[in-house]
C-alpha positions as CSV (number, residue, x, y, z in Angstrom):
1,M,-37.8,33.6,-41.5
2,I,-34.3,33.0,-41.6
3,R,-33.5,34.6,-38.3
4,S,-36.3,32.7,-36.5
5,F,-34.8,29.4,-37.8
6,F,-31.4,30.5,-36.4
7,L,-32.9,31.3,-33.2
8,V,-34.8,28.2,-32.6
9,F,-31.6,26.2,-33.6
10,F,-29.5,28.1,-31.1
11,L,-32.0,27.6,-28.3
12,L,-32.4,23.8,-29.1
13,N,-28.5,23.6,-28.9
14,L,-28.5,25.3,-25.3
15,S,-31.3,23.0,-23.9
16,P,-29.0,20.2,-23.1
17,I,-26.7,22.5,-21.4
18,F,-29.5,24.1,-19.4
19,S,-30.9,20.7,-18.4
20,Q,-27.5,19.3,-17.4
21,N,-26.9,22.5,-15.3
22,D,-30.5,21.7,-13.7
23,V,-29.4,18.2,-12.9
24,V,-26.4,19.5,-11.2
25,S,-28.2,22.1,-9.2
26,I,-30.9,19.6,-8.1
27,V,-28.3,16.8,-7.1
28,E,-26.4,19.4,-5.0
29,E,-29.5,20.1,-3.3
30,G,-30.3,16.3,-2.8
31,I,-26.7,15.9,-1.2
32,V,-27.5,18.5,1.3
33,Y,-30.6,16.4,2.5
34,H,-28.4,13.4,2.2
35,D,-25.7,14.7,4.5
36,R,-28.4,15.7,7.2
37,G,-29.6,12.1,7.1
38,E,-32.9,13.0,5.4
39,F,-32.5,10.1,2.9
40,D,-36.2,10.0,1.7
41,K,-36.1,13.7,0.9
42,A,-32.5,13.3,-0.7
43,I,-34.2,10.2,-2.9
44,A,-37.1,12.4,-3.9
45,T,-34.9,15.2,-4.8
46,Y,-32.7,12.9,-7.1
47,E,-35.7,11.5,-8.7
48,T,-36.6,15.0,-10.0
49,A,-33.1,15.2,-11.4
50,L,-33.5,11.7,-12.9
51,E,-36.7,13.0,-14.9
52,I,-34.5,15.5,-16.5
53,D,-31.8,13.0,-17.3
54,P,-32.8,9.4,-17.0
55,K,-29.4,8.1,-18.1
56,S,-27.3,10.1,-15.6
57,A,-24.7,7.9,-13.8
58,M,-24.4,10.7,-11.3
59,V,-28.1,10.7,-10.2
60,L,-28.5,7.1,-10.3
61,Y,-25.2,6.8,-8.0
62,E,-26.5,9.3,-5.7
63,I,-29.8,7.6,-5.4
64,G,-28.2,4.3,-4.7
65,L,-25.9,6.0,-1.9
66,S,-29.0,7.3,0.0
67,Y,-30.8,3.9,-0.2
68,Y,-27.6,2.4,1.1
69,H,-27.5,4.5,3.9
70,K,-31.2,3.8,4.8
71,G,-30.2,0.1,4.9
72,D,-32.2,-0.8,1.9
73,F,-29.6,-2.7,0.4
74,K,-31.8,-4.8,-2.1
75,T,-32.9,-1.4,-3.7
76,D,-29.5,0.2,-3.7
77,I,-28.2,-2.7,-5.8
78,K,-30.6,-2.0,-8.5
79,Y,-29.4,1.5,-9.0
80,Y,-25.9,0.5,-8.7
81,D,-26.4,-2.2,-11.5
82,K,-27.8,0.8,-13.5
83,V,-24.7,2.8,-13.0
84,L,-22.6,-0.4,-14.0
85,D,-24.7,-1.0,-16.9
86,L,-24.1,2.6,-18.2
87,N,-20.5,1.9,-18.1
88,N,-19.2,5.3,-18.0
89,E,-18.9,7.4,-14.6
90,H,-18.8,6.2,-10.9
91,L,-17.8,2.6,-12.0
92,L,-15.5,2.2,-9.0
93,P,-17.7,3.6,-6.1
94,A,-20.8,1.7,-7.6
95,T,-18.9,-1.6,-7.6
96,I,-17.5,-1.0,-4.0
97,N,-21.0,0.0,-2.5
98,K,-22.7,-2.9,-4.4
99,G,-20.1,-5.4,-2.9
100,L,-20.7,-3.7,0.6
101,S,-24.5,-4.3,-0.1
102,L,-24.2,-8.0,-0.7
103,D,-22.1,-8.4,2.3
104,N,-24.6,-6.7,4.4
105,M,-27.3,-8.8,3.0
106,G,-25.4,-12.0,4.0
107,K,-24.3,-12.5,0.6
108,S,-20.6,-13.0,1.1
109,K,-20.0,-15.3,-1.5
110,A,-21.4,-13.0,-4.1
111,A,-19.3,-10.2,-2.6
112,Y,-16.2,-12.2,-2.8
113,K,-16.8,-12.8,-6.6
114,L,-17.5,-9.2,-7.3
115,F,-14.2,-7.9,-5.5
116,K,-12.2,-10.9,-6.8
117,K,-13.3,-9.7,-10.5
118,A,-13.2,-6.1,-9.6
119,V,-9.5,-6.1,-8.6
120,N,-8.6,-7.4,-12.2
121,E,-10.8,-4.6,-13.9
122,F,-9.8,-1.9,-11.7
123,K,-5.9,-1.8,-11.7
124,N,-4.2,-0.5,-8.6
125,E,-7.2,0.3,-6.5
126,P,-6.4,-0.2,-2.9
127,T,-9.8,-0.1,-1.4
128,L,-10.8,-3.2,-3.7
129,H,-7.9,-5.1,-2.4
130,Y,-8.7,-4.1,1.2
131,N,-12.6,-5.5,0.6
132,L,-11.4,-8.5,-1.2
133,A,-8.9,-9.2,1.8
134,Y,-12.0,-8.7,4.1
135,Q,-13.9,-11.1,2.2
136,L,-11.0,-13.7,2.1
137,Y,-10.9,-13.4,6.1
138,K,-14.4,-14.3,6.3
139,K,-13.9,-17.2,4.2
140,G,-11.3,-18.4,6.5
141,E,-8.2,-17.6,4.4
142,P,-6.1,-15.4,6.5
143,E,-2.9,-15.8,4.6
144,T,-4.4,-14.8,1.4
145,A,-6.2,-11.9,2.9
146,I,-2.7,-10.8,4.4
147,E,-1.5,-10.9,0.7
148,E,-4.2,-8.6,-0.5
149,L,-3.7,-6.2,2.4
150,T,-0.1,-6.0,1.6
151,T,-1.0,-4.8,-1.8
152,A,-3.7,-2.3,-0.5
153,I,-1.1,-1.0,1.9
154,K,1.5,-0.6,-0.8
155,L,-0.8,1.4,-3.0
156,D,-2.3,3.5,-0.1
157,P,-0.3,3.6,3.1
158,V,-2.4,6.3,4.7
159,Y,-5.8,4.2,4.3
160,P,-6.1,3.3,8.4
161,T,-8.5,0.4,8.0
162,S,-5.9,-1.6,6.0
163,H,-3.5,-1.4,8.9
164,L,-6.2,-2.1,11.4
165,L,-7.3,-5.4,9.5
166,M,-3.7,-6.3,8.9
167,G,-3.1,-6.2,12.8
168,F,-6.0,-8.2,13.5
169,L,-5.2,-10.9,11.1
170,Q,-1.6,-11.1,12.1
171,F,-2.8,-11.2,15.9
172,E,-5.4,-13.9,15.0
173,T,-2.4,-16.0,13.5
174,N,-0.1,-15.6,16.2
175,N,2.2,-13.3,14.5
176,R,2.7,-10.9,17.3
177,V,5.4,-8.7,16.1
178,Q,3.8,-8.0,12.8
179,A,0.5,-7.4,14.7
180,L,2.1,-5.0,17.0
181,L,3.5,-2.8,14.1
182,S,0.3,-2.9,12.1
183,Y,-1.8,-1.5,15.2
184,H,0.6,0.9,16.1
185,Y,0.4,2.3,12.5
186,F,-3.4,2.4,12.7
187,L,-3.2,4.2,15.9
188,F,-0.6,6.6,14.4
189,L,-3.0,7.5,11.4
190,N,-6.3,7.3,13.3
191,P,-6.0,7.9,17.0
192,G,-9.8,9.2,17.1
193,S,-11.1,5.9,15.8
194,E,-13.7,4.4,17.9
195,R,-11.6,1.0,17.6
196,A,-8.6,2.8,19.1
197,R,-9.1,1.6,22.7
198,D,-9.6,-2.0,21.6
199,V,-6.5,-1.8,19.3
200,F,-4.4,-0.1,22.5
201,V,-5.9,-3.2,24.7
202,D,-4.3,-5.5,22.3
203,I,-1.0,-3.8,22.0
204,N,-0.7,-4.0,25.8
205,S,-1.5,-7.7,25.5
206,I,1.0,-8.3,22.8
207,M,3.7,-6.3,25.0
208,G,2.8,-8.0,28.2
209,G,1.6,-11.4,27.2
210,N,3.1,-14.9,27.1
211,V,5.1,-14.6,30.3
212,T,4.6,-15.9,33.8
213,I,6.9,-14.9,36.8
214,E,7.1,-17.3,39.7
215,D,8.3,-15.8,42.9
216,G,10.4,-17.8,45.1
217,N,13.9,-17.7,46.7
218,T,15.1,-17.6,42.9
219,K,12.8,-15.5,40.5
220,S,11.6,-18.0,37.6
221,I,10.4,-16.5,34.3
222,N,8.4,-18.8,32.0
223,I,8.2,-17.6,28.4
224,S,5.8,-19.1,25.8
225,L,6.7,-18.0,22.3
226,S,4.0,-17.9,19.9
227,A,5.9,-17.7,16.8
228,D,8.0,-20.2,14.8
229,L,11.4,-20.2,16.4
230,N,12.7,-20.2,12.7
231,S,10.8,-17.3,11.8
232,E,12.4,-13.9,10.7
233,F,10.8,-12.3,13.7
234,S,11.8,-15.0,16.3
235,A,14.5,-13.0,18.0
236,S,11.9,-10.0,18.3
237,E,9.2,-12.3,19.9
238,L,11.9,-13.3,22.4
239,L,12.7,-9.6,23.3
240,L,8.9,-9.0,23.6
241,A,8.9,-11.8,26.1
242,L,12.0,-10.3,28.0
243,L,10.4,-6.8,28.0
244,A,7.2,-8.3,29.4
245,S,9.2,-10.1,32.2
246,G,11.0,-6.8,33.2
247,I,7.9,-5.2,34.0
248,S,8.4,-5.8,37.7
249,D,12.2,-5.2,37.8
250,E,13.7,-3.0,40.3
251,E,14.9,-0.4,37.7
252,N,11.0,-0.1,36.4
253,K,9.4,0.2,39.6
254,D,9.2,3.9,39.8
255,L,8.2,4.4,36.2
256,S,4.4,5.2,35.4
257,R,2.7,2.9,33.0
258,E,3.0,5.5,30.3
259,E,6.6,5.9,30.9
260,L,7.1,2.1,30.9
261,F,5.1,1.7,27.7
262,I,7.4,4.4,26.0
263,K,10.5,2.8,27.4
264,N,9.7,-0.7,26.2
265,S,8.3,0.5,22.8
266,T,11.4,2.6,22.1
267,R,13.7,-0.3,22.9
268,F,11.6,-2.6,20.7
269,F,11.4,-0.4,17.6
270,K,15.1,0.3,17.8
271,H,15.8,-3.4,18.0
272,L,13.7,-4.0,14.9
273,G,16.0,-1.5,13.1
274,E,19.0,-3.2,13.9
275,M,17.5,-6.5,12.8
276,K,16.8,-4.7,9.5
277,E,20.4,-3.5,8.8
278,R,21.2,-7.4,9.4
279,H,18.3,-8.8,7.4
280,G,19.3,-6.8,4.3
281,N,16.8,-6.0,1.3
282,S,13.3,-7.4,1.5
283,E,10.1,-6.7,-0.4
284,S,8.2,-7.3,3.0
285,I,6.2,-4.2,4.0
286,Y,7.2,-4.9,7.5
287,W,11.1,-4.5,6.6
288,N,10.5,-1.9,4.1
289,F,7.7,0.3,5.5
290,Y,6.8,-0.3,9.2
291,I,10.1,-1.0,10.6
292,P,12.1,1.9,9.0
293,F,9.3,4.4,10.1
294,F,9.3,3.3,13.8
295,D,12.8,2.9,13.9
296,K,13.3,6.4,12.7
297,L,10.6,7.4,15.3
298,A,12.4,5.6,18.2
299,K,15.7,7.3,17.4
300,S,14.0,10.9,17.4
301,D,12.9,12.9,20.5
302,H,9.3,12.4,19.6
303,M,8.3,9.0,21.3
304,E,6.7,10.8,24.2
305,A,4.8,12.8,22.0
306,Y,3.8,10.0,19.7
307,F,2.5,8.0,22.9
308,Y,0.2,10.8,23.8
309,H,-0.9,11.4,20.3
310,I,-2.1,7.7,19.9
311,T,-3.7,7.6,23.2
312,E,-5.3,11.2,23.1
313,N,-8.8,9.8,22.9
314,I,-8.1,6.9,25.2
315,N,-6.8,8.6,28.4
316,E,-8.0,11.8,29.6
317,S,-4.2,12.3,30.9
318,S,-3.2,12.2,27.4
319,A,-5.4,15.0,26.2
320,K,-4.3,17.0,29.2
321,W,-0.6,16.4,28.4
322,I,-1.0,17.3,24.6
323,E,-2.9,20.5,25.8
324,E,0.0,21.4,28.0
325,H,2.8,20.5,25.8
326,T,1.9,22.3,22.3
327,L,5.6,22.9,21.4
328,E,6.6,19.4,21.7
329,M,3.4,18.3,19.6
330,F,4.3,20.9,16.9
331,A,7.6,19.5,16.7
332,F,6.2,16.1,16.3
333,E,4.0,17.1,13.7
334,K,6.8,18.8,11.9
335,W,8.8,15.6,12.0
336,I,5.9,13.7,10.5
337,G,6.0,16.1,7.5
338,Q,9.5,15.9,6.8
C-alpha cells in the first residue's frame, strides 16, 4: 500500500514535466507549419498545445504570430493581450507585434501610445525606439523621430532599418550630409535589401543635386544650398555641390560612373574626417559614429570593394566584379572585422 502511494505520488509529480515537454514538441511542430506559410495548420497545432497548458505565454504568442502573418490583426491582438496579461514571458515581442498590428489596422494613435509607454517600461530596447520614431514620423514630428532613432542606433548600430529611416528623415528635412551618411551605412549593412536600389538613387541625387551648369564663353555654376549656412555641416554641403559641379570637368571625362562615384565619395568621407578633427568632441552619432567609420574607410584600400559591396544587388557589373575579385573582397571583410 505504501509502495502504491509513493508510486502515485511520483507519477503525479512527473506529469507536469511530461505535459510541458509535450507542449514544447507540439509548438515546434506548429513552427514548422508557420515557417512554410501554412498558418491555419500552425494555429490548429498550437491550439492542441493550449489544451494542455491554457496559460502558456509561449503558445499564446505563437498563435498571435500566425494570425499576424495571416493579416488577421484584430485576432492576433487578442492573443498578444493574453500574453501581456500573464506578465511573464514574451512580453517584448508581444508588445512590438501588438503595436505593429494597431498600425496595420490604421490605429496609429493607439500604436504611438503603446510604443511611447513601452520605451519607459522596457529600458534600452532599440526596436521600441525605432517603432516609436516611425510613429512620430507619421505624426509629422520628424525632429523628435530623429531623436528616437538616434537612441535606437546607439543601442543597436547594426539594425539596418534604423539607418534607413534616419536617412529618409534627414533627406526629407533637407539635411543632405546626414542623409548621405545614414543611407551609406544602411547599404553597407544590408546591400541585399529590396530598398537598396531606391536608397542608391537617393545617394546619387544627393551627390549630384542642387547644381546647374550653364555653358557659354565662360562656364557658370549655380549652386543651391539646402542647409543652414551656419550649420555644422555647411562646409560639407558646399563640398557636395562642388563635387557635383565637377562631374563634367576635363579631369573626370574618362572616368566611368563607378570610378567617379568612388572618387567623389572618398574625397567627401576624408573631408568629413578632417572636419571632425576641427569639430572636437560631440555626442552626435554623426561625429562619433558615422564619420569615424567612413573616414577610416576612405583612408583604407577598400573603397572600390566597398562600392561593389553596396551595389552588388543593384548592378550586374558589381556582382561580376565581386566574383572576379575574391581576394579584394576577402581583404575588405577582414578589414571590417578588425
